[in-house]
Biopython code that builds the backbone (N, CA, C, O; Angstrom):
import numpy as np
from Bio.PDB.StructureBuilder import StructureBuilder

atoms = [
    (1, "UNK", "N", (46.372, -184.421, 49.774)),
    (1, "UNK", "CA", (44.620, -184.789, 49.748)),
    (1, "UNK", "C", (44.498, -185.079, 47.967)),
    (1, "UNK", "O", (45.230, -184.517, 47.152)),
    (2, "UNK", "N", (43.497, -185.996, 47.640)),
    (2, "UNK", "CA", (43.530, -186.016, 46.772)),
    (2, "UNK", "C", (42.338, -185.401, 45.721)),
    (2, "UNK", "O", (41.220, -185.915, 45.739)),
    (3, "UNK", "N", (42.639, -184.291, 44.821)),
    (3, "UNK", "CA", (41.709, -183.203, 44.426)),
    (3, "UNK", "C", (40.957, -183.610, 43.067)),
    (3, "UNK", "O", (41.079, -182.759, 42.186)),
    (4, "UNK", "N", (40.062, -184.955, 42.658)),
    (4, "UNK", "CA", (40.243, -185.369, 41.613)),
    (4, "UNK", "C", (38.753, -184.686, 41.372)),
    (4, "UNK", "O", (38.565, -184.492, 40.171)),
    (5, "UNK", "N", (37.745, -184.309, 42.134)),
    (5, "UNK", "CA", (36.844, -183.594, 42.011)),
    (5, "UNK", "C", (36.838, -182.619, 40.962)),
    (5, "UNK", "O", (37.810, -181.909, 40.703)),
    (6, "UNK", "N", (35.627, -182.580, 40.294)),
    (6, "UNK", "CA", (35.270, -181.061, 39.889)),
    (6, "UNK", "C", (35.100, -179.761, 40.683)),
    (6, "UNK", "O", (33.964, -179.764, 41.159)),
    (7, "UNK", "N", (35.623, -178.897, 40.944)),
    (7, "UNK", "CA", (35.205, -177.577, 41.802)),
    (7, "UNK", "C", (35.346, -176.476, 41.091)),
    (7, "UNK", "O", (36.108, -176.329, 40.135)),
    (8, "UNK", "N", (34.493, -175.561, 41.625)),
    (8, "UNK", "CA", (34.308, -174.203, 40.801)),
    (8, "UNK", "C", (35.316, -173.376, 41.407)),
    (8, "UNK", "O", (35.901, -173.856, 42.377)),
    (9, "UNK", "N", (35.641, -172.178, 41.004)),
    (9, "UNK", "CA", (37.029, -171.598, 41.316)),
    (9, "UNK", "C", (37.295, -170.673, 42.180)),
    (9, "UNK", "O", (38.307, -169.979, 42.274)),
    (10, "UNK", "N", (35.605, -170.696, 43.308)),
    (10, "UNK", "CA", (35.894, -170.289, 44.598)),
    (10, "UNK", "C", (36.359, -171.752, 45.437)),
    (10, "UNK", "O", (37.141, -171.862, 46.381)),
    (11, "UNK", "N", (35.860, -172.424, 44.982)),
    (11, "UNK", "CA", (35.979, -173.899, 45.709)),
    (11, "UNK", "C", (37.621, -174.714, 45.910)),
    (11, "UNK", "O", (38.053, -175.401, 46.835)),
    (12, "UNK", "N", (38.211, -174.304, 44.685)),
    (12, "UNK", "CA", (39.758, -174.573, 44.184)),
    (12, "UNK", "C", (40.201, -173.370, 45.081)),
    (12, "UNK", "O", (41.409, -173.595, 45.149)),
    (13, "UNK", "N", (40.005, -172.329, 45.751)),
    (13, "UNK", "CA", (40.698, -171.733, 46.269)),
    (13, "UNK", "C", (40.602, -171.747, 47.228)),
    (13, "UNK", "O", (41.505, -171.337, 47.957)),
    (14, "UNK", "N", (39.455, -172.230, 47.695)),
    (14, "UNK", "CA", (39.477, -172.470, 49.533)),
    (14, "UNK", "C", (40.518, -173.808, 49.609)),
    (14, "UNK", "O", (41.487, -173.794, 50.367)),
    (15, "UNK", "N", (40.217, -174.922, 48.768)),
    (15, "UNK", "CA", (40.736, -176.388, 49.105)),
    (15, "UNK", "C", (42.433, -176.064, 49.277)),
    (15, "UNK", "O", (43.091, -176.497, 50.224)),
    (16, "UNK", "N", (43.174, -174.945, 47.813)),
    (16, "UNK", "CA", (44.173, -174.088, 48.108)),
    (16, "UNK", "C", (44.622, -174.000, 49.894)),
    (16, "UNK", "O", (45.603, -174.338, 50.556)),
    (17, "UNK", "N", (43.599, -173.500, 50.113)),
    (17, "UNK", "CA", (44.595, -172.246, 51.196)),
    (17, "UNK", "C", (44.198, -173.369, 52.214)),
    (17, "UNK", "O", (44.894, -173.319, 53.228)),
    (18, "UNK", "N", (43.115, -174.525, 52.210)),
    (18, "UNK", "CA", (42.962, -175.284, 53.388)),
    (18, "UNK", "C", (44.707, -176.045, 53.102)),
    (18, "UNK", "O", (45.498, -175.795, 54.012)),
    (19, "UNK", "N", (45.131, -176.704, 52.203)),
    (19, "UNK", "CA", (46.304, -177.472, 51.801)),
    (19, "UNK", "C", (47.787, -177.012, 52.886)),
    (19, "UNK", "O", (48.693, -177.527, 53.543)),
    (20, "UNK", "N", (47.026, -175.235, 52.344)),
    (20, "UNK", "CA", (48.473, -174.547, 52.742)),
    (20, "UNK", "C", (48.631, -174.281, 54.050)),
    (20, "UNK", "O", (49.647, -173.748, 54.495)),
    (21, "UNK", "N", (47.479, -174.690, 54.868)),
    (21, "UNK", "CA", (47.108, -174.814, 56.465)),
    (21, "UNK", "C", (46.879, -173.622, 57.129)),
    (21, "UNK", "O", (47.136, -173.394, 58.311)),
    (22, "UNK", "N", (46.279, -172.712, 56.146)),
    (22, "UNK", "CA", (45.643, -171.309, 56.753)),
    (22, "UNK", "C", (44.368, -171.242, 57.333)),
    (22, "UNK", "O", (43.690, -170.215, 57.307)),
    (23, "UNK", "N", (44.141, -171.915, 57.668)),
    (23, "UNK", "CA", (42.773, -172.456, 58.382)),
    (23, "UNK", "C", (43.007, -172.886, 59.830)),
    (23, "UNK", "O", (43.677, -173.890, 60.070)),
    (24, "UNK", "N", (42.271, -171.872, 61.147)),
    (24, "UNK", "CA", (42.842, -172.349, 61.996)),
    (24, "UNK", "C", (41.400, -172.824, 63.150)),
    (24, "UNK", "O", (40.302, -172.382, 62.813)),
    (25, "UNK", "N", (41.451, -173.480, 64.128)),
    (25, "UNK", "CA", (40.330, -174.005, 64.631)),
    (25, "UNK", "C", (40.023, -172.832, 65.411)),
    (25, "UNK", "O", (40.932, -172.189, 65.936)),
    (26, "UNK", "N", (38.099, -172.311, 65.597)),
    (26, "UNK", "CA", (38.515, -171.499, 66.274)),
    (26, "UNK", "C", (38.259, -171.895, 67.853)),
    (26, "UNK", "O", (38.584, -173.011, 68.259)),
    (27, "UNK", "N", (37.501, -170.665, 68.943)),
    (27, "UNK", "CA", (38.036, -171.048, 70.382)),
    (27, "UNK", "C", (36.318, -171.124, 70.222)),
    (27, "UNK", "O", (35.495, -170.743, 69.389)),
    (28, "UNK", "N", (36.290, -172.024, 71.847)),
    (28, "UNK", "CA", (35.178, -172.510, 71.787)),
    (28, "UNK", "C", (34.252, -172.964, 70.362)),
    (28, "UNK", "O", (33.394, -172.231, 69.871)),
    (29, "UNK", "N", (34.507, -173.896, 69.995)),
    (29, "UNK", "CA", (34.092, -174.485, 68.331)),
    (29, "UNK", "C", (32.423, -174.601, 69.109)),
    (29, "UNK", "O", (31.442, -173.864, 69.017)),
    (30, "UNK", "N", (32.688, -175.986, 69.944)),
    (30, "UNK", "CA", (31.381, -176.318, 70.214)),
    (30, "UNK", "C", (30.056, -175.852, 70.470)),
    (30, "UNK", "O", (29.013, -176.187, 69.908)),
    (31, "UNK", "N", (30.347, -174.541, 71.955)),
    (31, "UNK", "CA", (29.872, -173.568, 71.699)),
    (31, "UNK", "C", (29.616, -172.714, 70.734)),
    (31, "UNK", "O", (28.399, -172.824, 70.586)),
    (32, "UNK", "N", (30.106, -171.708, 69.772)),
    (32, "UNK", "CA", (29.694, -171.305, 68.556)),
    (32, "UNK", "C", (28.979, -171.848, 67.763)),
    (32, "UNK", "O", (28.261, -171.184, 67.015)),
    (33, "UNK", "N", (29.015, -173.504, 67.737)),
    (33, "UNK", "CA", (28.674, -174.000, 66.596)),
    (33, "UNK", "C", (26.439, -174.008, 67.028)),
    (33, "UNK", "O", (25.425, -173.839, 66.350)),
    (34, "UNK", "N", (26.812, -174.373, 68.811)),
    (34, "UNK", "CA", (25.418, -174.213, 68.902)),
    (34, "UNK", "C", (24.617, -173.240, 68.880)),
    (34, "UNK", "O", (23.393, -173.161, 68.982)),
    (35, "UNK", "N", (25.992, -171.994, 68.638)),
    (35, "UNK", "CA", (25.289, -170.889, 68.895)),
    (35, "UNK", "C", (24.555, -170.490, 67.079)),
    (35, "UNK", "O", (23.806, -169.525, 66.930)),
    (36, "UNK", "N", (24.780, -171.014, 66.405)),
    (36, "UNK", "CA", (24.734, -171.160, 65.103)),
    (36, "UNK", "C", (23.928, -171.610, 64.287)),
    (36, "UNK", "O", (23.384, -171.160, 63.279)),
    (37, "UNK", "N", (23.893, -173.072, 65.128)),
    (37, "UNK", "CA", (22.755, -173.591, 64.763)),
    (37, "UNK", "C", (21.120, -172.970, 65.278)),
    (37, "UNK", "O", (19.993, -173.019, 64.785)),
    (38, "UNK", "N", (21.708, -172.394, 66.512)),
    (38, "UNK", "CA", (20.158, -171.596, 67.228)),
    (38, "UNK", "C", (19.653, -170.579, 65.982)),
    (38, "UNK", "O", (18.474, -170.514, 65.634)),
    (39, "UNK", "N", (20.491, -169.976, 65.509)),
    (39, "UNK", "CA", (20.227, -169.064, 64.915)),
    (39, "UNK", "C", (19.769, -169.475, 63.396)),
    (39, "UNK", "O", (18.873, -168.768, 62.934)),
    (40, "UNK", "N", (20.080, -170.132, 62.873)),
    (40, "UNK", "CA", (19.929, -171.048, 61.782)),
    (40, "UNK", "C", (17.817, -171.538, 62.049)),
    (40, "UNK", "O", (16.732, -171.117, 61.649)),
    (41, "UNK", "N", (18.303, -172.529, 62.871)),
    (41, "UNK", "CA", (16.730, -172.912, 63.159)),
    (41, "UNK", "C", (15.980, -171.667, 63.501)),
    (41, "UNK", "O", (14.829, -171.833, 63.098)),
    (42, "UNK", "N", (16.101, -170.575, 64.024)),
    (42, "UNK", "CA", (15.422, -169.645, 64.707)),
    (42, "UNK", "C", (14.793, -168.770, 63.002)),
    (42, "UNK", "O", (13.613, -168.459, 62.839)),
    (43, "UNK", "N", (15.754, -168.562, 62.079)),
    (43, "UNK", "CA", (15.763, -168.345, 61.175)),
    (43, "UNK", "C", (14.795, -169.212, 60.141)),
    (43, "UNK", "O", (13.868, -168.817, 59.435)),
    (44, "UNK", "N", (15.253, -170.301, 60.282)),
    (44, "UNK", "CA", (14.023, -170.643, 59.671)),
    (44, "UNK", "C", (12.969, -171.468, 59.666)),
    (44, "UNK", "O", (12.612, -172.272, 58.804)),
    (45, "UNK", "N", (12.263, -171.062, 61.237)),
    (45, "UNK", "CA", (11.336, -171.630, 61.903)),
    (45, "UNK", "C", (10.650, -169.753, 61.934)),
    (45, "UNK", "O", (9.423, -169.703, 62.014)),
    (46, "UNK", "N", (10.992, -169.109, 61.906)),
    (46, "UNK", "CA", (10.366, -167.441, 61.973)),
    (46, "UNK", "C", (9.473, -167.098, 60.949)),
    (46, "UNK", "O", (9.862, -167.042, 59.783)),
    (47, "UNK", "N", (8.172, -166.833, 61.308)),
    (47, "UNK", "CA", (7.519, -166.795, 60.143)),
    (47, "UNK", "C", (6.291, -165.694, 60.853)),
    (47, "UNK", "O", (5.667, -165.881, 61.898)),
    (48, "UNK", "N", (6.191, -164.459, 59.863)),
    (48, "UNK", "CA", (5.606, -163.603, 60.628)),
    (48, "UNK", "C", (4.069, -163.873, 60.115)),
    (48, "UNK", "O", (3.989, -163.988, 58.892)),
    (49, "UNK", "N", (3.109, -163.967, 60.678)),
    (49, "UNK", "CA", (1.327, -164.146, 60.415)),
    (49, "UNK", "C", (0.796, -162.992, 60.092)),
    (49, "UNK", "O", (0.968, -162.130, 60.953)),
    (50, "UNK", "N", (0.218, -162.669, 59.174)),
    (50, "UNK", "CA", (-0.328, -161.277, 59.025)),
    (50, "UNK", "C", (-2.016, -161.483, 58.433)),
    (50, "UNK", "O", (-2.716, -162.461, 58.167)),
    (51, "UNK", "N", (-2.122, -160.638, 58.415)),
    (51, "UNK", "CA", (-4.228, -160.205, 58.083)),
    (51, "UNK", "C", (-4.030, -159.357, 56.962)),
    (51, "UNK", "O", (-3.084, -158.584, 57.112)),
    (52, "UNK", "N", (-4.614, -159.272, 55.923)),
    (52, "UNK", "CA", (-4.889, -158.746, 54.368)),
    (52, "UNK", "C", (-6.285, -158.774, 54.489)),
    (52, "UNK", "O", (-6.967, -159.661, 55.003)),
    (53, "UNK", "N", (-6.628, -157.788, 54.003)),
    (53, "UNK", "CA", (-8.157, -157.854, 53.524)),
    (53, "UNK", "C", (-8.109, -157.641, 52.104)),
    (53, "UNK", "O", (-7.501, -156.637, 51.734)),
    (54, "UNK", "N", (-8.678, -158.456, 51.150)),
    (54, "UNK", "CA", (-9.014, -158.317, 49.789)),
    (54, "UNK", "C", (-9.944, -158.086, 49.201)),
    (54, "UNK", "O", (-10.965, -158.131, 49.888)),
    (55, "UNK", "N", (-10.121, -157.773, 47.889)),
    (55, "UNK", "CA", (-11.703, -157.418, 47.624)),
    (55, "UNK", "C", (-11.830, -159.379, 47.029)),
    (55, "UNK", "O", (-10.985, -160.139, 46.555)),
    (56, "UNK", "N", (-13.282, -159.553, 47.368)),
    (56, "UNK", "CA", (-13.203, -161.010, 46.891)),
    (56, "UNK", "C", (-12.822, -161.217, 45.335)),
    (56, "UNK", "O", (-12.224, -162.222, 44.951)),
    (57, "UNK", "N", (-13.164, -160.326, 44.604)),
    (57, "UNK", "CA", (-13.060, -160.860, 43.212)),
    (57, "UNK", "C", (-10.889, -161.052, 43.286)),
    (57, "UNK", "O", (-10.244, -162.008, 42.855)),
    (58, "UNK", "N", (-10.584, -160.351, 43.663)),
    (58, "UNK", "CA", (-8.961, -160.861, 43.996)),
    (58, "UNK", "C", (-8.299, -162.000, 44.379)),
    (58, "UNK", "O", (-7.346, -162.704, 44.044)),
    (59, "UNK", "N", (-9.560, -161.878, 45.589)),
    (59, "UNK", "CA", (-9.260, -163.503, 46.038)),
    (59, "UNK", "C", (-9.771, -164.505, 45.254)),
    (59, "UNK", "O", (-9.299, -165.620, 45.476)),
    (60, "UNK", "N", (-10.326, -164.446, 44.683)),
    (60, "UNK", "CA", (-11.099, -165.715, 43.508)),
    (60, "UNK", "C", (-9.934, -166.113, 42.424)),
    (60, "UNK", "O", (-9.474, -167.203, 42.084)),
    (61, "UNK", "N", (-9.650, -164.753, 42.024)),
    (61, "UNK", "CA", (-8.415, -164.504, 40.766)),
    (61, "UNK", "C", (-7.109, -165.381, 41.397)),
    (61, "UNK", "O", (-6.513, -166.291, 40.822)),
    (62, "UNK", "N", (-6.827, -164.812, 42.815)),
    (62, "UNK", "CA", (-5.435, -165.724, 43.304)),
    (62, "UNK", "C", (-5.695, -167.135, 43.419)),
    (62, "UNK", "O", (-5.058, -167.988, 42.801)),
    (63, "UNK", "N", (-6.578, -167.355, 44.165)),
    (63, "UNK", "CA", (-6.900, -169.142, 44.248)),
    (63, "UNK", "C", (-7.365, -169.756, 42.944)),
    (63, "UNK", "O", (-7.464, -170.980, 42.866)),
    (64, "UNK", "N", (-7.659, -168.970, 41.908)),
    (64, "UNK", "CA", (-7.422, -169.935, 40.585)),
    (64, "UNK", "C", (-6.142, -169.671, 39.915)),
    (64, "UNK", "O", (-5.880, -170.246, 38.858)),
    (65, "UNK", "N", (-5.256, -168.767, 40.506)),
    (65, "UNK", "CA", (-3.554, -168.908, 39.889)),
    (65, "UNK", "C", (-3.024, -170.185, 40.645)),
    (65, "UNK", "O", (-2.290, -171.085, 40.237)),
    (66, "UNK", "N", (-3.723, -169.952, 42.082)),
    (66, "UNK", "CA", (-2.767, -170.675, 42.669)),
    (66, "UNK", "C", (-2.766, -171.984, 42.327)),
    (66, "UNK", "O", (-1.709, -172.612, 42.276)),
    (67, "UNK", "N", (-3.949, -172.540, 42.055)),
    (67, "UNK", "CA", (-4.874, -173.963, 41.744)),
    (67, "UNK", "C", (-4.013, -174.458, 40.263)),
    (67, "UNK", "O", (-3.807, -175.653, 40.051)),
    (68, "UNK", "N", (-3.617, -173.528, 39.431)),
    (68, "UNK", "CA", (-3.543, -173.890, 38.305)),
    (68, "UNK", "C", (-2.089, -173.749, 38.258)),
    (68, "UNK", "O", (-1.660, -173.953, 37.122)),
    (69, "UNK", "N", (-1.087, -173.433, 39.221)),
    (69, "UNK", "CA", (0.162, -173.445, 39.488)),
    (69, "UNK", "C", (0.359, -174.871, 40.867)),
    (69, "UNK", "O", (1.377, -175.451, 41.246)),
    (70, "UNK", "N", (-0.658, -174.976, 41.168)),
    (70, "UNK", "CA", (-0.675, -176.532, 41.856)),
    (70, "UNK", "C", (-0.181, -176.252, 43.829)),
    (70, "UNK", "O", (0.381, -177.013, 44.617)),
    (71, "UNK", "N", (-0.679, -174.941, 43.991)),
    (71, "UNK", "CA", (-0.288, -174.858, 45.251)),
    (71, "UNK", "C", (-1.315, -173.641, 45.845)),
    (71, "UNK", "O", (-1.857, -172.841, 45.082)),
    (72, "UNK", "N", (-1.501, -173.618, 47.301)),
    (72, "UNK", "CA", (-2.201, -173.071, 48.107)),
    (72, "UNK", "C", (-2.219, -171.758, 47.971)),
    (72, "UNK", "O", (-1.182, -171.222, 47.580)),
    (73, "UNK", "N", (-3.548, -170.828, 48.299)),
    (73, "UNK", "CA", (-3.154, -169.226, 47.562)),
    (73, "UNK", "C", (-2.444, -168.831, 48.491)),
    (73, "UNK", "O", (-1.866, -167.838, 48.048)),
    (74, "UNK", "N", (-2.150, -168.996, 49.462)),
    (74, "UNK", "CA", (-1.648, -168.678, 51.408)),
    (74, "UNK", "C", (0.108, -168.668, 50.959)),
    (74, "UNK", "O", (0.882, -167.763, 51.274)),
    (75, "UNK", "N", (0.490, -169.945, 50.135)),
    (75, "UNK", "CA", (1.286, -169.938, 49.553)),
    (75, "UNK", "C", (1.682, -168.904, 48.275)),
    (75, "UNK", "O", (2.724, -168.269, 48.443)),
    (76, "UNK", "N", (1.223, -168.761, 47.486)),
    (76, "UNK", "CA", (1.297, -167.956, 46.150)),
    (76, "UNK", "C", (1.237, -166.351, 46.835)),
    (76, "UNK", "O", (1.776, -165.397, 46.273)),
    (77, "UNK", "N", (0.617, -166.253, 47.914)),
    (77, "UNK", "CA", (0.174, -164.919, 48.155)),
    (77, "UNK", "C", (1.768, -164.761, 48.920)),
    (77, "UNK", "O", (2.213, -163.643, 48.660)),
    (78, "UNK", "N", (2.378, -165.280, 49.469)),
    (78, "UNK", "CA", (3.639, -165.390, 50.222)),
    (78, "UNK", "C", (5.234, -165.128, 49.441)),
    (78, "UNK", "O", (6.264, -164.474, 49.599)),
    (79, "UNK", "N", (4.407, -166.473, 48.193)),
    (79, "UNK", "CA", (6.149, -166.191, 47.271)),
    (79, "UNK", "C", (6.163, -164.684, 46.234)),
    (79, "UNK", "O", (7.090, -164.178, 45.601)),
    (80, "UNK", "N", (5.090, -164.372, 46.353)),
    (80, "UNK", "CA", (4.768, -162.980, 45.381)),
    (80, "UNK", "C", (5.211, -161.686, 46.359)),
    (80, "UNK", "O", (5.759, -160.686, 45.894)),
    (81, "UNK", "N", (4.888, -161.858, 47.802)),
    (81, "UNK", "CA", (5.591, -161.186, 48.566)),
    (81, "UNK", "C", (6.958, -160.558, 48.843)),
    (81, "UNK", "O", (7.369, -159.399, 48.881)),
    (82, "UNK", "N", (7.596, -161.966, 49.051)),
    (82, "UNK", "CA", (8.493, -162.524, 49.221)),
    (82, "UNK", "C", (9.794, -162.068, 47.582)),
    (82, "UNK", "O", (11.010, -161.877, 47.603)),
    (83, "UNK", "N", (9.179, -162.055, 46.845)),
    (83, "UNK", "CA", (9.763, -162.057, 45.626)),
    (83, "UNK", "C", (9.865, -160.315, 45.583)),
    (83, "UNK", "O", (10.904, -159.836, 45.129)),
    (84, "UNK", "N", (8.929, -159.522, 45.992)),
    (84, "UNK", "CA", (8.506, -158.385, 45.769)),
    (84, "UNK", "C", (9.514, -157.444, 46.637)),
    (84, "UNK", "O", (10.101, -156.400, 46.353)),
    (85, "UNK", "N", (9.469, -158.281, 47.867)),
    (85, "UNK", "CA", (10.573, -157.373, 49.342)),
    (85, "UNK", "C", (12.181, -157.592, 48.859)),
    (85, "UNK", "O", (13.091, -156.799, 49.097)),
    (86, "UNK", "N", (12.314, -159.026, 48.030)),
    (86, "UNK", "CA", (13.830, -159.217, 47.483)),
    (86, "UNK", "C", (14.159, -158.701, 46.192)),
    (86, "UNK", "O", (15.103, -159.269, 45.643)),
    (87, "UNK", "N", (13.563, -157.679, 45.517)),
    (87, "UNK", "CA", (13.520, -157.425, 44.555)),
    (87, "UNK", "C", (13.447, -157.803, 43.242)),
    (87, "UNK", "O", (13.687, -157.277, 42.156)),
    (88, "UNK", "N", (13.029, -158.919, 43.661)),
    (88, "UNK", "CA", (12.768, -159.929, 42.297)),
    (88, "UNK", "C", (11.482, -159.724, 41.562)),
    (88, "UNK", "O", (11.364, -160.213, 40.439)),
    (89, "UNK", "N", (10.508, -159.041, 42.103)),
    (89, "UNK", "CA", (9.497, -158.785, 41.148)),
    (89, "UNK", "C", (9.077, -157.223, 41.493)),
    (89, "UNK", "O", (8.796, -156.915, 42.652)),
    (90, "UNK", "N", (9.053, -156.341, 40.513)),
    (90, "UNK", "CA", (8.924, -155.068, 40.326)),
    (90, "UNK", "C", (7.743, -154.877, 39.456)),
    (90, "UNK", "O", (7.203, -155.704, 38.722)),
    (91, "UNK", "N", (7.478, -153.799, 39.641)),
    (91, "UNK", "CA", (5.859, -152.826, 39.043)),
    (91, "UNK", "C", (6.471, -152.809, 37.247)),
    (91, "UNK", "O", (7.439, -152.295, 36.687)),
    (92, "UNK", "N", (5.836, -153.278, 37.002)),
    (92, "UNK", "CA", (5.648, -152.781, 35.164)),
    (92, "UNK", "C", (5.465, -151.619, 35.090)),
    (92, "UNK", "O", (4.531, -151.171, 35.755)),
    (93, "UNK", "N", (6.286, -150.672, 34.252)),
    (93, "UNK", "CA", (5.318, -149.202, 34.184)),
    (93, "UNK", "C", (3.999, -149.556, 32.929)),
    (93, "UNK", "O", (3.841, -150.270, 31.938)),
    (94, "UNK", "N", (3.607, -149.026, 33.351)),
    (94, "UNK", "CA", (1.917, -148.767, 33.074)),
    (94, "UNK", "C", (2.364, -147.630, 31.801)),
    (94, "UNK", "O", (3.160, -146.698, 31.922)),
    (95, "UNK", "N", (1.559, -148.041, 30.515)),
    (95, "UNK", "CA", (1.546, -147.304, 29.551)),
    (95, "UNK", "C", (0.333, -146.387, 29.368)),
    (95, "UNK", "O", (-0.812, -146.772, 29.605)),
    (96, "UNK", "N", (0.723, -144.788, 28.806)),
    (96, "UNK", "CA", (-0.123, -143.816, 28.953)),
    (96, "UNK", "C", (-1.312, -143.924, 28.177)),
    (96, "UNK", "O", (-2.176, -143.050, 28.248)),
]
sb = StructureBuilder()
sb.init_structure("model")
sb.init_model(0)
sb.init_chain("A")
sb.init_seg("    ")
for serial, (resi, resn, name, xyz) in enumerate(atoms, 1):
    if name == "N":
        sb.init_residue(resn, " ", resi, " ")
    sb.init_atom(name, np.array(xyz, "f"), 0.0, 1.0, " ", f" {name:<3s}", serial, name[0])
structure = sb.get_structure()
């Protein structure tokens, strides 16, 4: 097989493994493929709808910040919450 592509280390290892015939077909491939496609679709389509009451001033500021970022305020709120739950947004310690 021609391996003239620039590959990451992990990709190189996978390709070498493939070249050594270390890969096997799975049983019931089409059935399993369909199952995993269903999982993927459900994962990407699943969104939870919530209702949150915010003070009017907070909503105003959020809308302004969203407009400045070129997005909707709902998307901004969703992104902030996602960053928080994934650990990418942490509370800054307040100075005394």
